[in-house]
C-alpha positions, -999 to +999 in steps of 0.1 A: -353+012+216-339-023+219-360-053+231-365-055+268-344-081+285-326-088+318-295-072+303-313-040+293-330-037+327-296-041+344-282-014+322-311+009+330-305+004+367-268+011+363-275+042+342-300+055+368-275+052+396-247+068+376-270+097+366-279+104+402-243+103+413-231+125+385-258+152+390-252+151+428-214+157+423-221+185+398-245+203+422-221+198+451-191+212+432-212+241+419-222+250+455-189+246+472-158+247+450-161+261+415-156+297+405-191+309+395-182+345+385-187+337+348-219+316+353-256+323+352-262+309+386-300+311+387-303+292+354-276+267+365-294+260+398-328+256+381-314+231+356-293+214+383-322+212+407-346+197+381-319+172+370-313+161+406-350+156+413-354+136+381-323+115+387-333+107+423-368+097+413-356+074+385-330+058+408-354+052+437-387+044+420-373+027+389-403+035+367-384+021+336-395-014+349-432-005+343-432+022+316-409+021+286-411+058+282-386+061+311-361+038+295-330+051+277-337+057+240-326+080+213-356+102+223-345+104+259-309+109+246-321+140+228-337+153+259-306+146+280-286+164+254-308+195+256-306+194+294-268+191+294-265+219+268-286+242+290-265+234+320-233+240+301-245+273+287-256+284+322-222+275+336-200+293+310-205+277+276-171+269+261-155+278+295-178+254+315-160+228+335-190+204+329-182+194+293-173+158+305-210+153+311-212+145+274-186+118+277-204+101+306-238+103+288-224+089+256-208+060+275-242+053+291-260+053+258-233+031+243-237+006+271-275+005+268-275+003+229-249-007+204-224+009+181-248+025+155-270+041+182-240+053+201-227+071+170-261+087+164-260+099+200-225+113+194-238+134+166-266+147+187-243+155+216-216+170+194-242+193+177-257+204+211-222+210+226-212+230+195-243+252+199-236+256+236-200+267+228-210+290+199-234+309+222-204+322+242-177+318+215-151+347+215-140+341+179-106+326+187-091+296+170-081+281+204-118+278+213-126+263+179-097+238+185-110+228+219-145+223+205-132+201+177-110+181+202-138+175+226-162+165+199-136+141+186-133+125+220-171+121+221-169+100+189-138+080+202-156+072+235-189+064+217-172+041+192-151+023+218-178+017+243-204+010+216-181-016+200-176-033+234-213-032+241-220-049+207-195-076+214-210-082+249-245-082+235-235-107+208-219-130+235-250-126+256-273-137+227-250-166+220-252-177+257-290-174+256-291-196+225-268-221+241-288-222+273-321-226+253-305-255+234-292-271+266-327-268+281-342-283+250-317-311+250-323-318+287-361-321+281-355-344+251-331-365+272-356-367+300-383-377+276-360-403+260-350-417+294-386-419+304-395-437+272-366-461+278-376-470+313-414-468+314-441-490+300-460-469+275-495-482+285-494-483+323-466-458+331-449-484+353-414-496+348-409-518+318-395-553+322-358-544+314-356-514+338-376-534+364-349-560+364-322-534+366-337-517+397-344-551+413-308-561+409-297-529+427-320-537+456-308-573+456-272-562+460-281-542+491-296-571+510-276-600+497-254-602+527-281-596+553-318-588+551-349-598+533-364-591+499-397-604+486-409-606+450-446-606+441-457-620+407-491-607+400-515-617+372-548-602+364-579-624+364-605-621+335-586-595+314-588-618+284-626-620+287-628-581+289-607-579+257-628-604+239-662-591+250-657-554+255-628-547+232-591-540+236-597-503+243-617-513+274-590-538+283-563-512+280-583-488+303-587-516+329-550-525+326-540-488+332-564-486+361-549-517+378-514-504+373-522-471+389-541-488+418-511-511+425-487-482+425-508-463+450-509-492+474-472-496+476-445-478+497-423-452+480-393-476+482-411-505+466-405-512+429-433-522+405-432-529+367-452-545+340-436-578+333-457-585+302-493-587+290-514-586+322-485-595+345-468-573+370-438-579+393-434-561+426-401-560+445-405-553+482-371-545+499-368-554+536-400-575+537-403-610+549-427-636+536-453-626+562-452-589+557-451-595+519-483-615+523-500-585+539-488-563+511-501-587+485-536-588+501-536-550+500-528-551+463-558-574+457-580-551+477-569-521+457-579-537+424-615-538+435-620-501+427-611-507+391-643-528+387-667-498+389-686-497+357-677-532+346-704-560+343-704-582+374-693-612+356-662-593+342-649-580+375-611-583+374-591-598+402-555-604+410-536-636+416-504-632+434-474-654+441-446-647+466-410-657+468-385-643+494-348-640+496-329-657+512-354-686+518-365-693+482-335-682+461-304-660+460-309-644+426-336-622+411-345-645+381-351-675+403-372-655+428-394-644+399-396-680+386-407-693+421-432-664+426-446-671+391-452-708+400-468-697+433-491-673+413-502-702+390-511-721+421-533-692+431-549-693+397-554-730+399-573-725+432-597-700+417-577-668+414-579-635+433-558-648+461-522-650+474-500-680+475-464-683+487-435-706+479-444-726+511-479-733+496-462-744+464-440-769+483-471-783+501-489-786+468-461-807+453-458-828+484-495-836+484-494-845+447-498-883+443-468-901+430-468-910+393 
């Protein structure tokens, strides 16, 4: 019995339907059209009725999907051979019009299996057909010639269909191997792409891919619209690394990255710029709405402090730059936002400052 697969189950379904149709045709012809004077009708109807009941049950209920005993195998082929032999003997032996049943059955076995099994089935069927014919053999050379001819046809059909089935099965296995390789390659490609675009520690975009995505958004709004860039820097991470260790610092950094991502819209872009710095790109946000978003980010970081000593609670200093007011290109926006962030740091950290605050700071600086 071959391994169970989608192909073999499809073949089982096809064989079940063909078996039912063939038996139904045989019984119908026996009842309405054929000359039955040389037949043992009682035996023929018993075999035909049992075969029709079995074929209908297999076709309707499809038990081969649950129990392998109902699948086509060399054992079931032997049983089919015995049933066909009994029907042929009952309908006239060598004079029976039903000898093509062997051809159909051999073709079904060859479709389900391969060449070697099909030839074994041919031997079984040829032997049973020879027995059925010899039971009613009249001793003439013509009958012997018909027997030899029909047995030869069995082997020809079995070889041809079995060879085709073997080729088809080989192609099917090759296709399965190719599909598995394609799926594996797709997974590897996805993994490689993720590694190329994501920061390993935080799972956010890395600096190179962040810039690439930001430039895409910048092209969308360059000729009308707003875009704000937030430059975020964590407060006290260095002290955590020094006093609690870098493992603790990495956990806090991952927690802050996750908190920031949860606080943003789906269309917003965030990435790790380097160290404890993050850059957030907010499409279609003015300086005022970006300020509200920045304060929400600062608030989200508070949850990361659970379990940390009070004097090591991290914060977030944020600087804001907005297109078109502060710059027309991404790198300059990041530079202006970075300077505004340093102003927030200078004033104690854990707060938001904009490019406007930066201008006021420089205006208020005493002249050298």
